[in-house]
Structure formats: structure tokens, C-alpha cells
C-alpha positions as CSV (number, residue, x, y, z in Angstrom):
1,M,-26.8,8.3,-44.8
2,P,-30.2,8.9,-43.2
3,R,-30.2,11.8,-40.8
4,F,-31.3,9.7,-37.7
5,L,-28.4,7.2,-38.4
6,R,-26.0,10.1,-38.7
7,R,-27.1,11.5,-35.4
8,A,-26.9,8.1,-33.7
9,A,-23.3,7.6,-35.0
10,L,-22.3,11.0,-33.8
11,T,-23.8,10.4,-30.4
12,L,-22.1,7.0,-30.1
13,L,-18.8,8.5,-31.1
14,G,-19.2,11.2,-28.5
15,L,-20.0,8.7,-25.8
16,V,-16.9,6.7,-26.7
17,L,-14.7,9.8,-26.6
18,S,-16.2,10.8,-23.3
19,L,-15.6,7.4,-21.7
20,A,-12.0,7.4,-23.1
21,T,-11.4,10.8,-21.5
22,V,-12.5,9.5,-18.1
23,G,-10.6,6.3,-18.5
24,A,-7.4,7.9,-19.6
25,T,-7.5,10.5,-16.8
26,A,-8.1,7.8,-14.2
27,A,-5.5,5.5,-15.7
28,A,-2.9,8.3,-15.6
29,G,-3.9,9.0,-12.0
30,V,-3.5,5.4,-10.9
31,A,-0.2,5.1,-12.7
32,A,1.1,8.2,-10.9
33,T,-0.2,6.9,-7.5
34,M,1.5,3.6,-7.9
35,R,4.7,5.2,-9.1
36,D,4.8,7.5,-6.0
37,S,3.8,4.6,-3.7
38,F,6.9,2.6,-4.5
39,A,9.3,5.4,-5.5
40,G,11.6,5.4,-2.5
41,P,14.3,7.9,-1.5
42,A,16.3,9.3,-4.4
43,T,19.6,9.7,-2.7
44,A,22.4,7.2,-3.4
45,V,23.5,5.0,-0.5
46,S,27.0,3.4,-0.2
47,R,27.2,-0.2,0.9
48,S,29.6,1.1,3.6
49,D,26.6,2.6,5.3
50,W,25.1,-0.9,5.8
51,P,25.7,-2.6,9.1
52,T,27.3,-6.1,9.2
53,P,24.6,-8.7,9.4
54,R,23.8,-9.9,12.9
55,T,24.5,-13.4,14.3
56,A,21.6,-15.3,15.7
57,P,22.0,-16.1,19.4
58,P,22.1,-19.9,20.2
59,G,18.7,-21.5,20.8
60,R,16.6,-18.8,19.1
61,T,13.8,-19.7,16.6
62,V,14.8,-17.9,13.5
63,V,12.3,-15.8,11.4
64,A,13.1,-14.5,7.9
65,V,10.8,-11.8,6.7
66,V,10.9,-11.6,2.9
67,A,11.2,-8.3,1.0
68,G,9.9,-8.8,-2.6
69,T,12.0,-7.5,-5.5
70,T,9.1,-5.8,-7.1
71,G,8.0,-4.1,-3.9
72,S,6.1,-5.2,-0.8
73,V,3.4,-3.8,1.4
74,V,5.1,-2.0,4.3
75,S,2.8,-3.3,7.1
76,D,3.0,-6.9,5.8
77,V,6.8,-6.7,6.3
78,L,7.2,-4.6,9.5
79,M,4.2,-5.6,11.6
80,P,5.0,-9.3,11.8
81,Y,8.7,-8.3,12.2
82,E,8.0,-6.5,15.4
83,V,5.7,-9.2,16.8
84,F,8.4,-11.8,16.5
85,A,11.2,-9.5,17.6
86,R,9.4,-8.6,20.9
87,S,10.0,-12.2,22.0
88,S,13.3,-13.3,23.4
89,R,12.6,-16.7,21.9
90,F,13.0,-15.5,18.3
91,F,15.7,-13.9,16.1
92,V,14.3,-11.9,13.1
93,Y,15.9,-10.7,10.0
94,T,14.9,-9.5,6.5
95,V,15.8,-11.5,3.4
96,G,15.6,-10.8,-0.3
97,E,17.0,-11.8,-3.7
98,R,19.8,-9.2,-3.4
99,R,21.1,-7.0,-0.6
100,T,20.1,-3.8,-2.3
101,P,17.4,-1.2,-1.5
102,T,14.0,-2.8,-1.9
103,P,10.7,-0.9,-2.2
104,L,8.0,-0.9,0.4
105,S,4.7,0.8,-0.1
106,G,4.4,4.4,0.9
107,G,7.8,5.4,-0.6
108,L,10.0,3.6,1.9
109,R,12.9,1.3,1.1
110,I,14.4,-1.5,3.1
111,V,17.8,-3.2,2.7
112,P,17.5,-7.0,3.3
113,E,19.9,-8.2,5.9
114,H,20.6,-11.5,4.0
115,T,19.9,-12.9,0.5
116,F,18.3,-16.1,-0.5
117,A,21.7,-17.3,-1.7
118,D,23.2,-16.6,1.8
119,V,20.5,-18.8,3.4
120,D,21.0,-21.6,0.8
121,A,24.8,-21.5,1.3
122,G,24.5,-21.6,5.1
123,T,26.1,-18.2,5.7
124,A,22.9,-16.8,7.0
125,P,20.8,-18.3,9.9
126,R,18.5,-21.0,8.6
127,P,14.9,-19.8,9.1
128,D,12.4,-21.8,11.1
129,V,9.7,-19.4,10.0
130,V,9.3,-17.5,6.7
131,V,7.0,-14.4,6.5
132,V,5.7,-13.7,3.0
133,P,4.1,-10.2,2.4
134,A,2.0,-9.0,-0.5
135,V,4.2,-8.1,-3.4
136,V,3.6,-6.0,-6.5
137,D,4.0,-8.8,-9.0
138,P,3.5,-12.1,-7.1
139,T,3.5,-14.4,-10.2
140,G,5.9,-12.5,-12.4
141,S,9.4,-13.5,-13.5
142,R,11.2,-11.1,-11.2
143,E,9.7,-12.8,-8.2
144,A,10.5,-16.3,-9.5
145,P,13.7,-16.6,-7.3
146,M,11.5,-15.8,-4.2
147,R,9.0,-18.5,-5.1
148,D,11.7,-21.1,-5.7
149,W,13.4,-20.2,-2.4
150,L,10.0,-20.4,-0.5
151,T,9.5,-23.9,-1.9
152,R,12.9,-25.0,-0.8
153,R,12.4,-23.6,2.7
154,A,9.0,-25.2,3.1
155,D,10.4,-28.6,1.8
156,R,13.0,-28.3,4.6
157,G,10.3,-28.0,7.2
158,A,10.0,-24.2,7.8
159,Y,6.7,-22.7,9.0
160,V,5.3,-20.2,6.5
161,L,3.2,-17.1,7.3
162,G,1.5,-15.7,4.2
163,V,0.2,-12.2,5.0
164,C,-2.6,-10.5,3.1
165,A,-2.2,-11.0,-0.7
166,G,1.1,-12.6,0.0
167,T,-1.0,-15.8,-0.1
168,E,-1.0,-15.5,-3.9
169,V,2.8,-16.0,-3.9
170,L,2.2,-19.2,-1.9
171,A,-0.6,-20.3,-4.2
172,A,1.6,-19.8,-7.2
173,T,4.2,-22.2,-5.8
174,G,1.7,-24.9,-5.2
175,L,2.3,-24.9,-1.4
176,L,-1.4,-24.3,-0.8
177,D,-2.8,-27.0,-3.1
178,G,-5.3,-29.1,-1.2
179,R,-5.3,-26.8,1.8
180,Q,-7.5,-24.1,3.3
181,A,-6.3,-20.6,3.0
182,T,-7.5,-17.0,3.2
183,S,-6.3,-13.6,1.9
184,F,-7.3,-9.9,1.6
185,W,-11.0,-9.8,1.1
186,Q,-10.9,-7.9,-2.2
187,R,-8.6,-10.5,-3.8
188,L,-10.5,-13.6,-2.7
189,G,-12.7,-13.7,-5.8
190,S,-9.8,-13.6,-8.3
191,L,-7.8,-16.1,-6.2
192,R,-10.7,-18.6,-6.3
193,S,-10.9,-18.4,-10.0
194,R,-7.2,-18.7,-10.6
195,Y,-6.2,-21.3,-8.0
196,R,-9.1,-23.7,-7.8
197,Q,-7.0,-26.4,-6.1
198,V,-7.0,-24.2,-3.0
199,E,-9.9,-24.1,-0.6
200,W,-10.3,-20.3,-0.1
201,V,-12.0,-19.2,3.1
202,A,-13.6,-15.8,3.7
203,G,-14.4,-14.1,7.0
204,E,-11.4,-15.4,9.0
205,R,-8.6,-13.4,10.5
206,Y,-6.2,-16.2,9.7
207,V,-6.4,-19.9,8.6
208,Q,-3.9,-22.5,9.8
209,A,-3.2,-25.5,7.6
210,G,-0.4,-27.6,9.0
211,R,2.8,-25.5,9.1
212,I,1.3,-22.8,6.9
213,V,-0.7,-19.9,8.3
214,T,-2.4,-17.4,5.9
215,T,-4.1,-14.2,7.0
216,A,-6.7,-11.7,5.9
217,G,-5.7,-8.2,4.9
218,V,-2.7,-6.1,6.0
219,T,-3.1,-5.7,9.8
220,S,-4.2,-9.3,10.1
221,G,-0.5,-10.2,9.6
222,L,0.0,-9.1,13.2
223,V,-2.6,-11.5,14.4
224,G,-1.1,-14.3,12.3
225,A,2.3,-13.6,13.7
226,L,0.9,-13.8,17.3
227,R,-0.5,-17.2,16.3
228,M,2.9,-18.3,15.2
229,V,4.4,-17.1,18.5
230,E,1.8,-19.1,20.4
231,L,2.7,-22.2,18.4
232,L,6.4,-21.9,18.7
233,A,7.1,-20.0,21.9
234,G,4.0,-20.7,24.0
235,P,0.8,-18.9,24.9
236,A,2.4,-16.8,27.7
237,D,4.7,-15.0,25.2
238,A,1.9,-14.5,22.8
239,E,-0.4,-13.1,25.5
240,R,2.3,-10.7,26.7
241,I,3.1,-9.4,23.2
242,G,-0.6,-9.1,22.3
243,R,-1.3,-7.2,25.4
244,E,1.6,-4.8,24.7
245,L,0.5,-4.1,21.2
246,A,-3.2,-3.8,22.0
247,Y,-4.7,-4.9,18.7
248,P,-8.5,-4.4,19.2
249,G,-10.4,-7.5,20.2
250,W,-7.4,-9.8,20.2
251,S,-6.9,-12.4,22.8
252,L,-5.7,-16.0,22.8
253,D,-9.2,-17.4,23.0
254,A,-10.9,-14.8,20.7
255,S,-12.7,-16.0,17.7
256,T,-10.9,-15.8,14.4
257,R,-14.1,-14.8,12.6
258,I,-14.3,-11.3,11.1
259,P,-16.9,-9.6,8.9
260,E,-16.9,-10.7,5.2
261,Q,-16.3,-7.4,3.5
262,R,-17.8,-6.3,0.2
263,L,-17.2,-3.2,-2.0
264,A,-19.7,-0.5,-1.0
265,L,-20.4,3.2,-1.8
266,S,-18.4,4.1,1.3
267,D,-15.3,2.8,-0.5
268,L,-15.5,5.6,-3.0
269,P,-12.9,7.8,-1.2
270,Y,-10.4,5.0,-1.8
271,A,-11.1,5.0,-5.5
272,L,-11.0,8.8,-5.8
273,N,-7.7,9.1,-3.9
274,V,-6.1,6.5,-6.2
275,A,-7.5,7.9,-9.5
276,F,-7.0,11.6,-8.8
277,P,-3.7,12.1,-6.9
278,W,-3.1,15.6,-8.3
279,W,-2.5,18.4,-5.7
280,R,-2.5,16.0,-2.8
281,P,-0.2,17.0,0.1
282,T,3.3,15.7,0.6
283,V,4.0,14.5,4.1
284,G,7.5,14.0,5.4
285,I,7.8,11.1,7.7
286,G,10.6,11.8,10.2
287,L,12.5,8.7,11.1
288,I,15.1,8.2,13.9
289,D,17.2,5.3,14.9
290,G,15.4,3.0,17.3
291,V,11.9,3.7,16.0
292,G,9.5,0.9,16.4
293,E,8.6,-1.1,13.3
294,L,4.9,-1.0,14.0
295,D,4.9,2.8,14.4
296,V,6.7,3.1,11.1
297,A,4.3,0.8,9.3
298,S,1.3,2.6,10.8
299,V,2.2,6.1,9.3
300,F,3.3,4.9,5.9
301,E,0.3,2.6,5.6
302,A,-2.3,5.2,6.7
303,Y,-1.1,8.3,4.9
304,A,-0.1,6.7,1.6
305,G,0.2,2.9,1.5
306,T,-3.6,2.3,1.7
307,S,-5.4,5.7,1.8
308,F,-3.3,7.3,-1.0
309,A,-4.4,10.6,0.5
310,A,-0.9,11.9,0.6
311,R,2.6,11.3,-0.9
312,T,5.0,10.3,1.8
313,I,8.7,10.9,1.9
314,P,10.9,9.3,4.6
315,V,13.2,12.0,6.1
316,A,16.0,11.5,8.6
317,A,19.3,13.0,9.9
318,G,21.2,10.6,7.6
319,R,20.7,8.3,4.7
320,T,19.9,5.2,6.8
321,V,17.8,4.4,9.8
322,T,18.0,1.3,11.9
323,T,14.7,0.4,13.6
324,R,14.4,-0.8,17.2
325,H,14.9,-4.5,16.3
326,G,17.5,-4.1,13.5
327,A,15.7,-3.5,10.2
328,L,17.6,-1.2,7.9
329,L,15.6,1.6,6.2
330,L,16.6,4.3,3.8
331,A,15.6,7.9,4.0
332,E,16.2,11.3,2.5
333,P,18.7,13.2,4.6
334,V,17.4,16.6,5.7
335,D,20.0,18.5,3.7
336,A,18.8,16.8,0.5
337,A,15.0,16.4,1.1
338,G,12.5,18.0,-1.2
339,P,9.6,20.2,-0.2
340,V,7.0,18.8,2.1
341,D,3.8,20.3,3.5
342,R,4.2,19.0,7.0
343,L,6.3,16.6,9.1
344,V,5.0,13.5,10.9
345,V,7.4,11.9,13.3
346,P,6.2,8.4,14.5
347,G,7.0,6.6,17.7
348,V,8.4,9.5,19.8
349,D,7.2,12.2,22.2
350,Q,9.5,14.8,20.7
351,P,11.3,15.0,17.4
352,D,15.0,14.4,16.9
353,P,16.9,17.8,17.2
354,V,18.0,17.6,13.6
355,L,14.5,17.0,12.4
356,A,13.1,19.7,14.7
357,R,15.6,22.3,13.4
358,W,14.9,21.3,9.8
359,A,11.2,21.7,10.3
360,A,11.6,25.0,12.1
361,E,13.7,26.4,9.2
362,R,11.0,25.4,6.8
363,R,8.2,26.5,9.1
364,L,6.6,23.1,8.9
365,A,3.9,21.9,11.3
366,V,5.2,18.9,13.2
367,T,2.8,16.1,14.2
368,L,3.8,13.4,16.8
369,P,0.9,11.0,16.5
370,H,2.2,8.5,19.0
371,A,2.7,11.2,21.7
372,D,-1.1,11.2,21.9
373,Q,-1.4,7.4,22.0
374,A,-3.5,6.5,25.0
375,P,-2.6,3.4,27.1
376,G,-4.2,0.3,25.6
377,E,-4.4,1.8,22.1
378,F,-3.0,0.2,19.0
379,S,-0.3,2.1,17.1
380,L,-2.7,2.8,14.2
381,D,-5.4,4.5,16.2
382,P,-3.8,8.0,16.7
383,V,-2.6,7.9,13.1
384,L,-6.1,7.3,11.7
385,R,-7.4,10.1,13.9
386,D,-4.7,12.4,12.5
387,L,-5.5,11.2,8.9
388,A,-9.2,12.0,9.5
389,E,-8.4,15.5,10.9
390,H,-6.1,16.4,8.0
391,T,-7.9,14.6,5.2
392,D,-11.4,13.5,6.0
393,Q,-13.3,10.9,8.1
394,A,-14.5,8.9,5.0
395,T,-10.9,8.3,3.9
396,A,-9.9,7.2,7.4
397,R,-12.8,4.8,7.6
398,A,-12.0,3.4,4.1
399,T,-8.4,3.0,5.1
400,A,-9.4,0.9,8.2
401,K,-11.6,-1.3,6.0
402,F,-8.9,-1.9,3.3
403,T,-6.4,-2.8,6.0
404,E,-9.0,-5.0,7.7
405,Y,-8.6,-3.1,10.9
406,P,-11.4,-3.0,13.4
407,A,-11.9,0.7,13.9
408,R,-15.5,1.1,15.2
409,H,-14.1,2.3,18.5
410,L,-12.4,5.4,17.0
411,R,-13.9,8.8,17.4
412,L,-12.9,10.8,14.3
413,T,-13.0,14.5,13.6
414,G,-12.4,16.5,10.4
415,D,-14.2,16.9,7.1
416,T,-16.7,14.1,6.4
417,W,-15.8,13.7,2.8
418,P,-12.7,14.0,0.4
419,W,-13.7,17.2,-1.3
420,R,-10.5,17.7,-3.2
421,T,-10.7,14.4,-5.1
422,T,-14.4,14.7,-5.5
423,L,-14.0,18.1,-7.2
424,L,-11.3,16.6,-9.5
425,G,-13.7,13.8,-10.4
426,V,-16.5,16.3,-11.1
427,L,-14.2,18.4,-13.3
428,T,-13.1,15.2,-15.2
429,I,-16.7,14.3,-15.8
430,A,-17.5,17.9,-17.0
431,V,-14.6,17.8,-19.4
432,A,-15.8,14.3,-20.6
433,A,-19.3,15.7,-21.1
434,A,-17.9,18.5,-23.3
435,V,-15.9,16.0,-25.3
436,A,-19.0,14.0,-25.9
437,L,-20.6,17.0,-27.6
438,L,-17.6,17.6,-29.9
439,P,-18.6,15.2,-32.8
440,T,-22.1,16.6,-33.1
441,A,-21.0,20.2,-32.7
442,T,-18.2,19.7,-35.3
443,A,-20.7,18.1,-37.8
444,R,-23.1,20.9,-37.4
445,L,-20.4,23.5,-38.0
446,L,-19.2,21.8,-41.2
447,A,-22.8,21.5,-42.4
448,H,-23.4,25.2,-41.7
449,R,-20.3,26.2,-43.7
450,R,-21.3,24.0,-46.7
451,S,-24.8,25.5,-46.8
452,A,-23.7,29.2,-46.5
453,R,-23.5,31.3,-49.7
454,P,-21.7,34.7,-49.6
455,A,-24.0,37.5,-50.9
456,G,-23.3,39.0,-54.4
457,V,-21.0,36.3,-55.6
458,A,-21.9,34.6,-58.9
459,T,-21.9,30.9,-59.2
460,A,-20.2,29.0,-62.0
461,D,-23.5,28.6,-63.9
462,T,-24.4,32.3,-64.0
463,R,-24.7,33.8,-67.5
464,L,-24.5,37.5,-68.4
465,I,-27.6,38.6,-70.2
466,P,-27.2,41.7,-72.4
467,T,-29.7,44.4,-71.9
């Protein structure tokens, strides 16, 4: 083979090996990140620890918030849950295929209060509204029972709220055919190509099409839920709840238009955190009975569910925690919890005595983000400030963008850039560059060995000539 072709082949092989090194490293990182995100507490829980399902008071509008079998986005479940539960006109419960611990992003698990079969059999309150969150595998076989159940509920006249990428679940059922709908900005392109019978709309906080409301990303589910409250309980109730929650820019008469987001260089921290999770901190999230659903969603979403800047572990005095409005969550009891780097306790001004003692014994710094929540602030604001302080500002900004949260009003402190993940990225590229040189270096070494001749050693053709 001509020398220039040999060099070109070696260079190409090196390039392929280099790209494979980067790709394999990033793929391993993404797999580890996703595994941690939906891992959930490891401790076993007895069904005797689960409370008896509640009975809906007469005259209430019933809301069923779905928990997907493959895992759901924590804010898509808990934020609308609290919006509806704050109104005395509604009764809210969670529902799933089975009454077993079901993953939520950030490492949390929830136990559905009822099953699809309970609803179909009439032993659970018949839902007037069904909330559909983003799930890990919206079109897979494991979520087929959910899609079938949603179709039956819609056919029976239920209102449907599709939150974020939960709209793909609805699209897969055919419920959105011939309708306008929206979704998380990063998913709209693929949704347009896969579900051409749906009129996908960008740049809207929510879109209403008859009895179906679909929303933009993550925190938009809260706004979509407020719209449902306005429709079914009246504007006064929606106005009161919206004022209490203080979502930036929301009002009954506010425009539903929002910026049409695109991928940008400023999103790089998100990619770095997903691809290079090694040596990231582990944050214990201290949970107590009666904690607000919105406060729980904010911390798990910000630290792990969207930013992926940390691994989060729910920690509590016992194995279960019941939120303010009745959702059942699982946690690691303090006597079995693994090592964490610090403890964040949402929704309180001071930690539970059991958590405080546990943190003191481990010499953990305790953060109470909502103790610093100013009047008129949304629950996510102090959490994003803490994320920026302990991680970096760029990650906090990217987290706001990927949750479609309007965060321009926030004043953040801390490092400007995620240096840990950047360093890991640079090291990966350096290793990949070294790998790229291996084929050429190996070929040169072999060539050198072939051409070398040891001094004083006769070859096979040497003849002894007598003197």
C-alpha cells in the first residue's frame, strides 16, 4: 500500500477510536445519570405502612394525577397536585397501574393512592380531571395500561391536563388528533415529525382544545392547572391560588405567550452535568410529614431532576412521608441512609428534630431554602439561588430554561461556570486525543522493529570464507 494511503488509513482509524472514546464515556455518564435520577430509596416498605385510601367528600371535583410505571417527572406530578389541592372545590389523589412504589425523577418514589383497576371498578372516586405527566417511556409497552385507561377516561368525559412531555402520551393514544397542542420546547421537533395529525404550537404556556389542556415544559404544568381551576371552580379560586403560589408573571388575564426556546451555547452546563456525573455531590433531601408538594418538587427538580448537578436522596425519620395534601412518598430512614455531603430540608423554617440530630452527628451543613423565601416569591426561587451558590450560576440558569421557568428576576451568586464537569470533559478529550495517536504510533513502532538489525549477528545468507 502506498505510504500516503497507509497514513490516511491510520489517521482515520485514530479519529474513529477517538470519537468512540468520547462517545462511550458520555454514554456511560448519561446511563449513570438516568439510573440515579430514577433510583429511589433502597429500603423495603411494608404495605402496612400505607394509609387507607381517602374518601372524596360529596360535591368535590375529583382530580386523578397519574404516576407512570416507568417513572414520571417529579414536578409534573406534584406541582399540579398542590394547585388543585389548595382549592376546597377539588379532591386530588394519585393513580397508577399498581399500588406499589413508583419512581419520580430526582430519586423520589410515590405510592399511588388508587389503581386504574380501582377506578374502572368504581371502588375509587371517578375522576373529572386526569393529569398526565412526562414519563420515561411514553410509547412503550409498560405504559400501555395507562394509555388505555386515559382513553377510557376521556371517552367518559373527563378533562385531561397533559404536562410537559406528557403530551406525547396523549398523542400516542390519538386523543390529540386534529387538535392544537403544545409540549416541552426541546421535544416539539420530534413530536411534529412523529405525530403529524396533531397541530403542534410553540411559544405558548398552555393550549386548550376542548376538554384537553396541554402545557409547555415542567413548571408550565402549574399554570395549566390554574387554567383548569378557573374553568371548573371559577376565576376567584384560581386568582387566590395563583396569588398564593406567586408564579412570576401569572395572572388571570396574562398572555399565554412565552419565548420560543432554542438550544444555545449557554445550555452546555446541562449537557456536561448529564454526561459527566462522576464526583458530583450527594444531597440529602430531608422530608417531614405535612411538607408542601410544591416545595418537594422544587428541590428534587432543581438539584437533580433537571440540573443533574447532584445526586439526591430523600431522607426522613421513617420510611414514608405524607405530604400536606395526602400524597404518600418514600424515603430512606435516617438510621439506614447512606453518606451525603449536605442536607437540604424544604418547606420549613427549622428541621425536624430527628433530622437535625442526624445531621449534627454527621457534621452535615443543613440548608433550609424556604426559610429564606421572601413574600411574593415562588417556591423555586430560593432553591435556584442555593443551586447557583453551591454549584454555579450557569447551571442554575440552564435549569430555569429547561423547566421553562421565567427566572430573569433572580439575582444569583456563586461560580459562573461548572468547572468540575468542564474539567472532566477536557480530560475526556485529552484521553481521546491520545487514543487518536495510537494507530500511527503503533505502526511506527512495528516498522522500527522490523528495520532494526542487531550488530554482529550473521544473516542466513552469510558464508564463511577461508583465509
